[in-house]
C-alpha positions in Angstrom: 48.9 11.2 1.8 46.2 12.3 4.3 44.9 9.0 5.6 42.0 10.7 7.4 40.6 12.0 4.1 38.4 9.0 3.3 36.9 8.9 6.8 36.2 12.6 6.8 34.5 12.2 3.4 32.3 9.3 4.5 31.0 11.2 7.5 29.3 13.7 5.2 27.0 11.1 3.8 23.7 9.7 5.2 23.7 6.4 7.2 21.5 4.8 4.6 24.3 4.9 2.1 26.3 2.5 4.2 23.4 0.1 4.5 23.2 0.0 0.7 27.0 -0.1 0.5 27.3 -3.3 2.5 24.2 -4.9 1.1 25.4 -4.3 -2.5 28.9 -5.4 -1.5 27.7 -8.9 -0.6 25.2 -9.1 -3.5 28.0 -8.2 -5.9 30.3 -10.7 -4.1 27.9 -13.4 -5.1 27.4 -12.2 -8.7 31.0 -11.5 -9.5 32.2 -14.6 -7.8 30.0 -16.7 -10.0 30.9 -14.5 -13.0 34.6 -15.1 -12.4 34.3 -18.9 -12.8 31.3 -19.3 -15.0 33.0 -19.3 -18.4 35.9 -21.4 -17.0 33.4 -23.9 -15.7 31.6 -24.1 -19.0 34.8 -24.8 -21.0 36.5 -27.2 -18.6 36.5 -30.9 -19.7 33.9 -33.1 -18.1 36.7 -35.7 -17.6 39.1 -33.3 -15.8 39.9 -33.6 -12.1 37.7 -30.5 -11.7 35.1 -31.3 -14.3 33.0 -28.7 -16.1 30.5 -28.9 -18.9 33.0 -29.3 -21.7 31.6 -26.6 -24.0 33.5 -25.0 -26.8 34.9 -21.5 -26.2 32.4 -20.0 -28.7 29.4 -21.7 -27.0 30.6 -20.6 -23.6 31.1 -17.0 -24.6 27.7 -17.0 -26.3 26.0 -18.3 -23.2 27.9 -15.8 -21.0 26.7 -13.0 -23.3 23.1 -14.1 -23.1 23.2 -14.8 -19.4 24.7 -11.4 -18.5 22.3 -9.7 -20.9 19.2 -11.3 -19.5 20.3 -10.5 -15.9 20.1 -6.8 -16.8 17.2 -6.9 -19.3 15.1 -8.4 -16.5 15.6 -5.0 -14.7 12.9 -3.5 -17.0 10.0 -5.6 -15.6 11.7 -5.4 -12.2 11.6 -1.6 -12.3 8.0 -1.5 -13.6 6.8 -3.9 -10.8 8.5 -1.7 -8.2 7.0 1.5 -9.5 3.5 0.1 -9.9 3.1 -2.4 -7.1 5.9 -3.3 -4.8 8.0 -0.2 -4.0 11.8 -0.2 -4.0 12.5 -1.7 -0.6 10.1 -4.6 -1.0 11.5 -5.3 -4.5 15.1 -5.5 -3.2 14.0 -8.0 -0.5 12.1 -10.2 -2.9 14.9 -10.0 -5.5 17.5 -10.8 -2.8 15.5 -13.9 -1.9 15.5 -15.2 -5.5 19.3 -14.5 -5.6 19.9 -16.5 -2.4 17.9 -19.5 -3.8 19.6 -19.3 -7.2 23.2 -19.2 -5.9 22.5 -22.1 -3.5 21.0 -24.2 -6.3 24.2 -23.7 -8.4 26.2 -25.4 -5.6 24.7 -28.7 -6.7 26.3 -30.6 -9.5 23.3 -31.2 -11.8 22.6 -29.7 -15.2 18.9 -29.1 -14.3 19.9 -27.3 -11.1 22.4 -25.3 -13.1 19.8 -23.9 -15.5 17.3 -23.4 -12.6 19.8 -21.5 -10.6 20.7 -19.3 -13.5 17.0 -18.4 -14.1 16.5 -17.6 -10.4 19.5 -15.3 -10.4 18.1 -13.5 -13.5 14.8 -12.9 -11.8 16.5 -11.8 -8.6 18.9 -9.3 -10.2 15.9 -7.9 -12.2 14.1 -7.0 -9.1 17.0 -6.0 -6.9 19.4 -4.1 -9.2 17.4 -1.1 -10.4 15.8 -0.5 -7.0 18.9 -0.6 -4.8 20.6 1.9 -7.1 17.4 4.1 -7.0 17.5 4.0 -3.2 20.9 5.6 -3.3 19.5 8.5 -5.3 16.7 8.9 -2.8 19.2 9.8 -0.1 20.3 13.1 -1.8 18.7 16.2 -3.2 19.0 16.5 -6.9 21.6 19.3 -7.0 23.7 18.0 -4.0 27.3 18.1 -5.0 27.8 15.0 -2.8 25.4 13.0 -5.0 28.0 11.8 -7.6 30.4 11.1 -4.8 27.7 9.1 -3.0 27.3 6.9 -6.0 31.1 6.5 -6.3 31.2 5.3 -2.6 28.3 2.9 -3.4 30.3 1.8 -6.5 33.3 1.1 -4.4 31.1 -1.2 -2.3 30.3 -3.1 -5.4 34.0 -3.5 -6.1 34.9 -4.6 -2.6 32.6 -7.5 -3.2 33.9 -8.1 -6.7 37.6 -8.0 -5.5 37.2 -10.5 -2.7 34.9 -12.8 -4.6 37.3 -13.0 -7.5 40.0 -14.1 -5.1 38.0 -16.4 -2.8 35.4 -17.8 -5.2 38.0 -18.0 -8.0 40.5 -19.9 -5.9 38.0 -22.3 -4.4 36.3 -22.9 -7.7 39.5 -23.5 -9.7 41.4 -25.5 -7.1 38.7 -27.4 -5.1 35.7 -27.5 -7.4 33.5 -25.2 -9.4 30.4 -26.0 -7.3 32.2 -25.2 -4.0 32.9 -21.8 -5.5 29.3 -21.3 -6.4 28.2 -22.2 -2.9 30.5 -19.6 -1.4 29.0 -17.0 -3.7 25.6 -18.0 -2.3 26.8 -17.5 1.3 27.8 -14.0 0.4 24.3 -13.3 -1.0 22.7 -14.4 2.2 24.9 -12.0 4.2 23.9 -9.1 1.9 20.2 -9.9 2.3 20.4 -10.0 6.1 22.3 -6.6 6.2 19.6 -4.9 4.0 16.7 -6.2 6.0 18.2 -5.1 9.3 19.3 -1.7 8.0 16.3 -0.7 6.0 15.0 1.7 8.7 17.8 4.0 7.6 16.6 4.3 4.1 14.3 6.8 2.4 12.0 5.8 -0.4 10.5 8.5 -2.5 7.1 7.8 -3.7 7.9 7.3 -7.4 4.9 5.1 -8.3 2.3 5.0 -11.0 -0.4 6.5 -8.7 -2.6 8.9 -10.7 -0.1 8.6 -13.6 -2.9 9.1 -16.2 -3.3 12.7 -15.0 0.4 13.4 -15.0 1.7 14.2 -18.5 5.4 14.3 -19.2 6.5 18.0 -19.4 8.6 19.4 -22.2 11.6 19.6 -19.9 11.1 16.0 -18.8 10.8 14.9 -22.5 14.0 16.7 -23.4 15.9 15.1 -20.6 14.6 11.7 -21.6 16.1 12.4 -25.0 19.5 13.0 -23.3 19.0 9.8 -21.3 18.4 7.9 -24.5 21.8 9.1 -25.9 23.4 8.1 -22.6 21.9 4.6 -23.0 23.7 4.3 -26.4 27.0 5.2 -24.6 26.2 2.6 -22.0 25.6 -0.2 -24.6 29.0 0.4 -26.2 30.8 0.9 -22.9 29.6 -2.5 -21.5 30.1 -4.3 -24.8 33.8 -3.4 -24.4 34.0 -3.7 -20.6 32.4 -7.2 -20.4 35.2 -8.7 -22.4 36.8 -8.9 -18.9 34.6 -11.8 -17.9 34.6 -13.5 -21.3 37.3 -13.1 -23.9 39.9 -11.6 -21.5 39.1 -14.3 -18.9 39.7 -17.1 -21.4 42.8 -15.3 -22.7 44.3 -15.3 -19.2 43.3 -18.9 -18.8 44.7 -20.2 -22.1 47.4 -17.8 -23.4 48.9 -15.9 -20.5 52.1 -16.9 -18.6 50.7 -16.9 -15.1 53.7 -18.4 -13.3 55.4 -16.3 -10.6 59.0 -17.6 -10.3 59.8 -15.7 -7.0 56.9 -17.5 -5.4 58.2 -20.9 -6.1 56.7 -21.1 -9.6 53.3 -20.4 -8.2 50.6 -20.3 -11.0 48.1 -17.5 -10.5 44.5 -18.8 -11.1 43.1 -17.2 -14.2 40.0 -16.0 -12.2 42.2 -13.9 -10.0 42.8 -11.5 -12.8 39.2 -10.5 -12.4 40.2 -8.9 -9.1 42.5 -6.3 -10.7 39.6 -4.1 -11.8 37.8 -3.9 -8.5 41.0 -3.5 -6.6 41.9 -0.5 -8.7 38.4 1.0 -8.3 38.8 0.7 -4.5 42.2 2.4 -4.6 41.3 5.1 -7.2 37.6 5.7 -6.8 37.5 8.4 -4.1 40.3 10.3 -5.7 38.8 10.4 -9.1 35.4 11.5 -7.7 37.2 14.3 -5.7 38.9 15.4 -9.0 35.5 15.8 -10.7 34.1 17.7 -7.6 37.1 20.0 -7.7 36.6 20.7 -11.4 32.9 21.4 -10.8 33.7 23.8 -7.9 35.9 25.8 -10.2 32.8 26.5 -12.4 34.1 24.4 -15.3 31.4 23.4 -17.6 31.9 19.6 -17.4 28.7 17.7 -17.9 27.9 14.1 -17.1 27.8 13.3 -20.8 31.3 14.7 -21.1 32.5 12.5 -18.3 30.9 9.4 -19.9 32.5 10.0 -23.3 35.9 10.6 -21.6 35.5 7.4 -19.7 34.6 5.5 -22.9 37.7 6.7 -24.7 40.0 5.9 -21.8 38.4 2.5 -21.3 38.6 1.6 -25.0 42.3 2.6 -25.1 43.0 -0.2 -22.6 42.5 -2.8 -25.3 45.6 -1.5 -27.1 47.5 -3.5 -24.5 45.6 -6.6 -25.2 46.5 -6.0 -28.9 50.2 -6.0 -27.9 49.6 -9.2 -25.8 48.2 -10.9 -28.8 51.2 -9.8 -30.9 53.6 -11.3 -28.3 51.7 -14.5 -28.2 51.7 -14.9 -32.0 55.5 -14.0 -32.0 56.2 -16.8 -29.4 54.1 -19.3 -31.4 56.0 -18.4 -34.6 59.5 -18.6 -32.9 59.1 -21.5 -30.4 56.0 -23.3 -31.7 54.3 -22.6 -28.4 54.3 -19.9 -25.7 52.3 -17.4 -23.8 52.1 -13.6 -23.5 53.2 -11.7 -20.4 50.9 -10.8 -17.5 51.8 -7.1 -17.5 49.7 -6.5 -20.6 46.6 -7.6 -18.8 47.5 -5.4 -15.8 48.0 -2.4 -18.0 44.7 -3.1 -19.9 42.8 -3.2 -16.6 44.4 0.0 -15.4 43.0 2.0 -18.3 39.7 0.1 -18.3 39.3 0.9 -14.6 40.0 4.6 -15.0 37.6 4.8 -17.8 35.0 3.0 -15.8 35.4 5.4 -12.8 34.9 8.4 -15.1 31.7 6.9 -16.6 29.8 4.3 -14.7 29.1 5.9 -11.2 28.3 9.2 -13.0 25.8 7.4 -15.2 23.9 6.1 -12.1 23.8 9.6 -10.6 22.9 11.2 -14.0 19.9 8.9 -14.4 18.4 9.4 -10.9 18.9 13.1 -11.4 17.2 13.5 -14.8 14.5 10.9 -14.6 10.9 11.9 -13.6 10.4 10.8 -10.1 7.3 8.7 -10.8 9.3 6.7 -13.5 12.6 6.4 -11.7 12.7 2.6 -11.2 11.4 2.0 -14.7 14.1 4.2 -16.3 16.7 2.6 -14.0 15.4 -0.7 -15.4 16.0 0.7 -18.9 19.5 1.6 -17.9 20.3 -1.9 -16.8 18.6 -3.3 -19.9 21.1 -1.1 -21.9 23.9 -2.8 -19.8 22.3 -6.1 -20.8 22.3 -5.3 -24.5 26.0 -4.3 -24.1 26.7 -7.6 -22.4 24.9 -9.5 -25.2 27.0 -7.6 -27.8 30.1 -8.4 -25.7 29.3 -12.1 -25.9 28.9 -11.9 -29.7 32.2 -10.1 -30.0 33.9 -12.8 -28.0 32.1 -15.6 -29.8 33.3 -14.4 -33.2 36.7 -13.3 -32.2 38.2 -16.6 -33.6 36.9 -15.6 -37.0 38.0 -11.9 -36.7 41.3 -12.7 -35.0 41.9 -11.8 -31.4 44.3 -8.9 -32.0 42.0 -7.5 -34.6 39.1 -7.8 -32.1 41.0 -5.9 -29.4 42.2 -3.0 -31.6 38.8 -2.9 -33.2 37.2 -2.2 -29.8 39.6 0.7 -29.2 38.9 2.3 -32.6 35.1 1.9 -32.3 34.9 3.4 -28.8 37.0 6.4 -30.0 34.9 6.9 -33.1 31.5 6.8 -31.3 32.8 9.2 -28.6 34.1 11.6 -31.2 30.7 11.7 -33.0 28.7 12.3 -29.8 31.2 15.0 -28.8 30.1 17.0 -31.9 26.6 17.2 -30.5 27.5 17.7 -26.8 26.5 21.3 -26.6 23.0 20.5 -28.0 22.6 17.6 -25.6 23.5 19.8 -22.6 21.1 22.5 -23.7 18.3 19.9 -23.8 18.6 19.5 -20.1 17.6 23.2 -19.7 20.7 24.1 -17.7 20.2 21.3 -15.2 23.2 20.7 -12.9 24.6 17.7 -14.8 
């Protein structure tokens, strides 16, 4: 392996990318750290040594779905406010401030503070998330081959934060107290805010506001591209409805039904929240190489569109839930034979491997795709619609988890695989027409 490859690759990108990389790293550290322990905190007994809110699994998964949905749906007004009044950089700073306050409030053990902190985080993400992603797009020309790779590098920053937060916040939250975990997540957000403010001079902000918008009609080409974006939003909803089982149903499965004991470490029991770190770790290890694969394919003049990459990612990601189906079968077998028991950890590792490869094929490409096809004056608004689609996917994920007891867990897992494959297959039938609608844009 050529260890100098990543460094050589990074030198080809603008300095502003690394400001956004580290700012988003710490923002995602705070978000994913809180996400790793949120459901576990909600279902933990209020009489336990590490007390939680003593909610039922169904109520916790429903709340998780609504919370993660509203976090992203808030990106619609956040994007509009940015385009019309605030600008991207100011929106990120204001949103970051709300996030700092929200995470700090969650560190206090009080139900009113809990809901107040959640609301503040929703507002903060709504302002920050669509605009920091749009700022990455502003660093590159539309047809720059490094553009997709720049978003993958940015995406790796997200997952550095997610990996370390799952380990650190998860450990502190499960072992020492949930609210101590929430406070560490808040500390990460403060670091991210400071990095962004200090490094904002290295950023470029294209004037994509509503100035004189009445006199600027959407062209036919722009309208056709918006049609394609609408189809991509459908893919996004389904993708995240499946993917977000990681923080909900799969998180509870690891907590309640997985043998997490490592005998060669003195019967050490792995905290359930640590399984949330598998996905970001694999993204860090595989991200650059998968992005290089797509660049190599493009350089060979292969007609591989962004929609094709998204659909490929959706199929691969959906196939990961086959392993959770087998985990459920093993658990049921052990219950039938022994009256109790757990499933093996390797099923979750295999599930996350396929989920991660699918994510790397789809998610960074989607961000680049949107910033490339969106009319400049609407960029933050359309990015807000993208994150709203993520939010709807998260809401659907919560509903799937909530009703999994009625459907049956193994039926739920295999159903996700089948549905992702069917939707992808249908859209593949119209792929040529969708690509033509972009009027031979480099997608």
